[in-house]
OpenMM code with the backbone's topology and positions (N, CA, C; nanometers):
from openmm import Vec3, app, unit

residues = "MET MET ASP ALA GLU ALA GLU MET ALA ALA ILE GLN SER LYS LYS MET ASN TRP VAL LYS THR GLN SER THR TYR GLN SER MET GLN ALA TRP ARG ALA LYS ARG LYS ALA ALA GLN GLU GLU PHE GLU ALA ARG MET THR ALA VAL THR ASN ALA PHE ASN ALA ALA PHE SER ASN ARG ILE GLN GLY ILE GLY GLU LEU ALA ALA GLN GLN ALA LEU ALA ARG ILE GLY ALA GLU ALA GLN ALA ARG ILE ASP ALA SER THR LYS SER ILE ASP VAL THR ALA".split()
positions = [
    Vec3(-2.5787, 0.6140, -6.4235),
    Vec3(-2.5018, 0.5615, -6.3148),
    Vec3(-2.3616, 0.6199, -6.3128),
    Vec3(-2.3066, 0.6421, -6.4228),
    Vec3(-2.1730, 0.6989, -6.4285),
    Vec3(-2.1711, 0.8394, -6.3733),
    Vec3(-2.2811, 0.9099, -6.3882),
    Vec3(-2.2855, 1.0475, -6.3379),
    Vec3(-2.2791, 1.0492, -6.1849),
    Vec3(-2.3467, 0.9562, -6.1203),
    Vec3(-2.3459, 0.9497, -5.9750),
    Vec3(-2.2065, 0.9165, -5.9242),
    Vec3(-2.1390, 0.8247, -5.9938),
    Vec3(-2.0031, 0.7899, -5.9530),
    Vec3(-1.9089, 0.9060, -5.9754),
    Vec3(-1.9275, 0.9794, -6.0805),
    Vec3(-1.8438, 1.0948, -6.1102),
    Vec3(-1.8669, 1.2033, -6.0060),
    Vec3(-1.9933, 1.2195, -5.9645),
    Vec3(-2.0241, 1.3199, -5.8621),
    Vec3(-1.9591, 1.2811, -5.7291),
    Vec3(-1.9626, 1.1525, -5.6930),
    Vec3(-1.9036, 1.1072, -5.5678),
    Vec3(-1.7524, 1.1293, -5.5691),
    Vec3(-1.6913, 1.1074, -5.6836),
    Vec3(-1.5474, 1.1269, -5.6943),
    Vec3(-1.5128, 1.2746, -5.6838),
    Vec3(-1.6039, 1.3587, -5.7296),
    Vec3(-1.5779, 1.5022, -5.7278),
    Vec3(-1.5926, 1.5602, -5.5867),
    Vec3(-1.6694, 1.4922, -5.4996),
    Vec3(-1.6886, 1.5424, -5.3637),
    Vec3(-1.5639, 1.5071, -5.2834),
    Vec3(-1.5046, 1.6057, -5.2275),
    Vec3(-1.3853, 1.5850, -5.1473),
    Vec3(-1.4076, 1.6474, -5.0105),
    Vec3(-1.3439, 1.5892, -4.9127),
    Vec3(-1.3560, 1.6484, -4.7797),
    Vec3(-1.2493, 1.7553, -4.7663),
    Vec3(-1.2884, 1.8621, -4.7054),
    Vec3(-1.1951, 1.9725, -4.6856),
    Vec3(-1.1642, 1.9845, -4.5377),
    Vec3(-1.0430, 2.0140, -4.5080),
    Vec3(-1.0049, 2.0400, -4.3701),
    Vec3(-1.0277, 2.1867, -4.3421),
    Vec3(-1.0905, 2.2093, -4.2288),
    Vec3(-1.1190, 2.3472, -4.1921),
    Vec3(-1.0128, 2.4028, -4.0976),
    Vec3(-0.9277, 2.3120, -4.0427),
    Vec3(-0.8245, 2.3534, -3.9489),
    Vec3(-0.8820, 2.4317, -3.8312),
    Vec3(-0.9925, 2.3838, -3.7793),
    Vec3(-1.0541, 2.4482, -3.6640),
    Vec3(-0.9805, 2.4120, -3.5353),
    Vec3(-0.9251, 2.2928, -3.5330),
    Vec3(-0.8526, 2.2496, -3.4149),
    Vec3(-0.7060, 2.2893, -3.4328),
    Vec3(-0.6609, 2.3725, -3.3437),
    Vec3(-0.5237, 2.4187, -3.3533),
    Vec3(-0.4323, 2.3148, -3.2886),
    Vec3(-0.3287, 2.2767, -3.3573),
    Vec3(-0.2353, 2.1798, -3.3034),
    Vec3(-0.1405, 2.2496, -3.2058),
    Vec3(-0.0881, 2.1705, -3.1118),
    Vec3(0.0031, 2.2260, -3.0126),
    Vec3(0.1394, 2.2532, -3.0745),
    Vec3(0.2021, 2.3554, -3.0215),
    Vec3(0.3390, 2.3807, -3.0641),
    Vec3(0.4300, 2.2787, -2.9956),
    Vec3(0.5516, 2.2719, -3.0393),
    Vec3(0.6464, 2.1794, -2.9787),
    Vec3(0.6675, 2.2143, -2.8320),
    Vec3(0.6761, 2.3419, -2.8024),
    Vec3(0.6943, 2.3864, -2.6644),
    Vec3(0.5754, 2.3450, -2.5773),
    Vec3(0.4539, 2.3651, -2.6285),
    Vec3(0.3338, 2.3244, -2.5540),
    Vec3(0.3295, 2.1733, -2.5361),
    Vec3(0.3709, 2.1001, -2.6377),
    Vec3(0.3744, 1.9542, -2.6288),
    Vec3(0.4728, 1.9091, -2.5212),
    Vec3(0.5890, 1.9724, -2.5147),
    Vec3(0.6883, 1.9387, -2.4127),
    Vec3(0.6376, 1.9748, -2.2729),
    Vec3(0.5690, 2.0887, -2.2617),
    Vec3(0.5129, 2.1276, -2.1326),
    Vec3(0.4090, 2.0261, -2.0865),
    Vec3(0.3230, 1.9814, -2.1782),
    Vec3(0.2211, 1.8827, -2.1446),
    Vec3(0.2866, 1.7511, -2.1038),
    Vec3(0.3913, 1.7117, -2.1767),
    Vec3(0.4624, 1.5878, -2.1436),
    Vec3(0.5257, 1.5986, -2.0052),
    Vec3(0.5873, 1.7122, -1.9749),
    Vec3(0.6489, 1.7313, -1.8431),
    Vec3(0.5439, 1.7283, -1.7332),
    Vec3(0.4288, 1.7896, -1.7574),
    Vec3(0.3214, 1.7901, -1.6566),
    Vec3(0.2715, 1.6475, -1.6315),
    Vec3(0.2542, 1.5701, -1.7373),
    Vec3(0.2110, 1.4303, -1.7213),
    Vec3(0.3171, 1.3494, -1.6473),
    Vec3(0.4421, 1.3726, -1.6799),
    Vec3(0.5506, 1.3003, -1.6147),
    Vec3(0.5584, 1.3366, -1.4662),
    Vec3(0.5398, 1.4651, -1.4362),
    Vec3(0.5414, 1.5098, -1.2967),
    Vec3(0.4263, 1.4465, -1.2194),
    Vec3(0.3082, 1.4430, -1.2795),
    Vec3(0.1920, 1.3812, -1.2141),
    Vec3(0.2165, 1.2325, -1.1903),
    Vec3(0.2756, 1.1644, -1.2875),
    Vec3(0.3047, 1.0215, -1.2719),
    Vec3(0.4076, 0.9999, -1.1611),
    Vec3(0.5082, 1.0871, -1.1545),
    Vec3(0.6100, 1.0763, -1.0503),
    Vec3(0.5488, 1.0988, -0.9120),
    Vec3(0.4618, 1.1990, -0.9004),
    Vec3(0.3961, 1.2266, -0.7726),
    Vec3(0.3064, 1.1107, -0.7298),
    Vec3(0.2361, 1.0506, -0.8254),
    Vec3(0.1501, 0.9359, -0.7950),
    Vec3(0.2350, 0.8171, -0.7484),
    Vec3(0.3472, 0.7950, -0.8169),
    Vec3(0.4380, 0.6873, -0.7783),
    Vec3(0.4904, 0.7092, -0.6366),
    Vec3(0.5330, 0.8308, -0.6061),
    Vec3(0.5854, 0.8609, -0.4735),
    Vec3(0.4785, 0.8432, -0.3660),
    Vec3(0.3551, 0.8832, -0.3965),
    Vec3(0.2461, 0.8661, -0.3003),
    Vec3(0.2193, 0.7181, -0.2742),
    Vec3(0.2208, 0.6389, -0.3798),
    Vec3(0.1987, 0.4943, -0.3632),
    Vec3(0.3129, 0.4297, -0.2858),
    Vec3(0.4361, 0.4714, -0.3135),
    Vec3(0.5509, 0.4144, -0.2420),
    Vec3(0.5466, 0.4549, -0.0944),
    Vec3(0.5023, 0.5752, -0.0653),
    Vec3(0.4879, 0.6176, 0.0740),
    Vec3(0.3833, 0.5323, 0.1442),
    Vec3(0.2727, 0.5057, 0.0766),
    Vec3(0.1675, 0.4221, 0.1354),
    Vec3(0.2183, 0.2803, 0.1606),
    Vec3(0.2925, 0.2255, 0.0660),
    Vec3(0.3467, 0.0905, 0.0823),
    Vec3(0.4468, 0.0873, 0.1980),
    Vec3(0.5333, 0.1884, 0.2046),
    Vec3(0.6313, 0.1958, 0.3127),
    Vec3(0.5618, 0.2049, 0.4477),
    Vec3(0.4590, 0.2871, 0.4566),
    Vec3(0.3840, 0.2995, 0.5819),
    Vec3(0.3179, 0.1676, 0.6206),
    Vec3(0.2650, 0.0962, 0.5219),
    Vec3(0.2010, -0.0325, 0.5500),
    Vec3(0.3035, -0.1339, 0.6021),
    Vec3(0.4213, -0.1383, 0.5384),
    Vec3(0.5255, -0.2304, 0.5853),
    Vec3(0.5730, -0.1927, 0.7256),
    Vec3(0.5891, -0.0635, 0.7505),
    Vec3(0.6314, -0.0204, 0.8837),
    Vec3(0.5288, -0.0587, 0.9897),
    Vec3(0.4010, -0.0414, 0.9586),
    Vec3(0.2954, -0.0776, 1.0533),
    Vec3(0.2946, -0.2288, 1.0777),
    Vec3(0.3092, -0.3063, 0.9711),
    Vec3(0.3110, -0.4525, 0.9859),
    Vec3(0.4307, -0.4961, 1.0696),
    Vec3(0.5464, -0.4374, 1.0447),
    Vec3(0.6662, -0.4729, 1.1206),
    Vec3(0.6501, -0.4336, 1.2675),
    Vec3(0.5935, -0.3162, 1.2911),
    Vec3(0.5716, -0.2705, 1.4280),
    Vec3(0.4735, -0.3627, 1.5007),
    Vec3(0.3666, -0.4005, 1.4323),
    Vec3(0.2690, -0.4929, 1.4917),
    Vec3(0.3323, -0.6288, 1.5211),
    Vec3(0.4211, -0.6723, 1.4333),
    Vec3(0.4886, -0.8007, 1.4542),
    Vec3(0.5779, -0.7930, 1.5777),
    Vec3(0.6524, -0.6857, 1.5898),
    Vec3(0.7399, -0.6696, 1.7061),
    Vec3(0.6569, -0.6634, 1.8339),
    Vec3(0.5479, -0.5897, 1.8288),
    Vec3(0.4600, -0.5786, 1.9457),
    Vec3(0.4029, -0.7154, 1.9817),
    Vec3(0.3612, -0.7924, 1.8834),
    Vec3(0.3067, -0.9260, 1.9076),
    Vec3(0.4103, -1.0187, 1.9682),
    Vec3(0.5327, -1.0118, 1.9185),
    Vec3(0.6393, -1.0950, 1.9741),
    Vec3(0.6656, -1.0554, 2.1186),
    Vec3(0.6643, -0.9251, 2.1469),
    Vec3(0.6837, -0.8780, 2.2843),
    Vec3(0.5746, -0.9269, 2.3778),
    Vec3(0.4508, -0.9242, 2.3287),
    Vec3(0.3390, -0.9721, 2.4108),
    Vec3(0.3518, -1.1222, 2.4382),
    Vec3(0.3898, -1.1993, 2.3379),
    Vec3(0.4084, -1.3432, 2.3572),
    Vec3(0.5205, -1.3716, 2.4575),
    Vec3(0.6297, -1.2970, 2.4475),
    Vec3(0.7408, -1.3160, 2.5411),
    Vec3(0.6971, -1.2812, 2.6833),
    Vec3(0.6192, -1.1732, 2.6969),
    Vec3(0.5711, -1.1342, 2.8302),
    Vec3(0.4773, -1.2404, 2.8873),
    Vec3(0.3903, -1.2965, 2.8040),
    Vec3(0.2989, -1.4011, 2.8507),
    Vec3(0.3768, -1.5253, 2.8938),
    Vec3(0.4784, -1.5622, 2.8175),
    Vec3(0.5595, -1.6792, 2.8545),
    Vec3(0.6350, -1.6543, 2.9847),
    Vec3(0.6891, -1.5329, 3.0015),
    Vec3(0.7611, -1.5013, 3.1255),
    Vec3(0.6656, -1.5048, 3.2437),
    Vec3(0.5455, -1.4502, 3.2253),
    Vec3(0.4458, -1.4505, 3.3324),
    Vec3(0.4051, -1.5940, 3.3681),
    Vec3(0.3871, -1.6784, 3.2688),
    Vec3(0.3517, -1.8188, 3.2941),
    Vec3(0.4652, -1.8892, 3.3679),
    Vec3(0.5896, -1.8624, 3.3278),
    Vec3(0.7046, -1.9253, 3.3940),
    Vec3(0.7145, -1.8792, 3.5391),
    Vec3(0.6973, -1.7509, 3.5643),
    Vec3(0.7035, -1.6976, 3.7019),
    Vec3(0.5900, -1.7552, 3.7858),
    Vec3(0.4715, -1.7639, 3.7265),
    Vec3(0.3568, -1.8222, 3.7966),
    Vec3(0.3811, -1.9684, 3.8334),
    Vec3(0.4400, -2.0442, 3.7406),
    Vec3(0.4697, -2.1861, 3.7664),
    Vec3(0.5744, -2.1989, 3.8761),
    Vec3(0.6760, -2.1120, 3.8732),
    Vec3(0.7782, -2.1157, 3.9789),
    Vec3(0.7181, -2.0798, 4.1145),
    Vec3(0.6313, -1.9811, 4.1173),
    Vec3(0.5668, -1.9413, 4.2432),
    Vec3(0.4792, -2.0549, 4.2956),
    Vec3(0.4047, -2.1190, 4.2066),
    Vec3(0.3199, -2.2309, 4.2485),
    Vec3(0.4049, -2.3464, 4.3019),
    Vec3(0.5189, -2.3714, 4.2376),
    Vec3(0.6081, -2.4783, 4.2838),
    Vec3(0.6613, -2.4457, 4.4234),
    Vec3(0.6943, -2.3218, 4.4491),
    Vec3(0.7424, -2.2824, 4.5827),
    Vec3(0.6318, -2.2956, 4.6881),
    Vec3(0.5109, -2.2570, 4.6493),
    Vec3(0.3973, -2.2686, 4.7426),
    Vec3(0.3715, -2.4152, 4.7744),
    Vec3(0.3740, -2.4991, 4.6709),
    Vec3(0.3524, -2.6427, 4.6917),
    Vec3(0.4611, -2.7020, 4.7817),
    Vec3(0.5850, -2.6598, 4.7607),
    Vec3(0.6959, -2.7096, 4.8433),
    Vec3(0.6801, -2.6632, 4.9879),
    Vec3(0.6330, -2.5424, 5.0080),
    Vec3(0.6152, -2.4889, 5.1438),
    Vec3(0.4989, -2.5573, 5.2151),
    Vec3(0.3932, -2.5856, 5.1451),
    Vec3(0.2755, -2.6463, 5.2080),
    Vec3(0.2949, -2.7946, 5.2380),
    Vec3(0.3878, -2.8613, 5.1738),
    Vec3(0.4147, -3.0021, 5.2024),
    Vec3(0.4696, -3.0210, 5.3448),
    Vec3(0.5461, -2.9219, 5.3888),
    Vec3(0.6080, -2.9341, 5.5218),
    Vec3(0.5110, -2.8970, 5.6340),
    Vec3(0.3971, -2.8386, 5.6012),
    Vec3(0.2990, -2.8001, 5.7033),
    Vec3(0.2118, -2.9219, 5.7354),
    Vec3(0.1931, -2.9478, 5.8635),
    Vec3(0.1101, -3.0599, 5.9067),
    Vec3(-0.0326, -3.0103, 5.9194),
    Vec3(-0.1219, -3.0560, 5.8342),
    Vec3(-0.2623, -3.0125, 5.8353),
    Vec3(-0.3549, -3.1165, 5.9003),
    Vec3(-0.3002, -3.2175, 5.9626),
    Vec3(-0.3814, -3.3239, 6.0241),
    Vec3(-0.4393, -3.2814, 6.1579),
    Vec3(-0.3897, -3.1792, 6.2182),
    Vec3(-0.4335, -3.1411, 6.3522),
    Vec3(-0.5652, -3.0772, 6.3547),
] * unit.nanometer
topology = app.Topology()
chain = topology.addChain("A")
for resn in residues:
    res = topology.addResidue(resn, chain)
    for name in ("N", "CA", "C"):
        topology.addAtom(name, app.Element.getBySymbol(name[0]), res)
């Protein structure tokens, strides 16, 4: 049993250095590329959010304009009906 333990202790893992590590310059370039990509993604998302807010605000303004136009039309219609009613009261329809 001691021989097996001695053999296991004698077995060591060796590094083959097959994977080449990046130089500091390459590491900085990779970091800058990732940072640039993150910045571009952020800007794209902020543009989308800004466009969504602008569309919502525009739709709100348009909706308010439509409501104001409907109220003005209803008021004008009511005034016209009141004038028609006032004019027809003076007409004698009994004949």
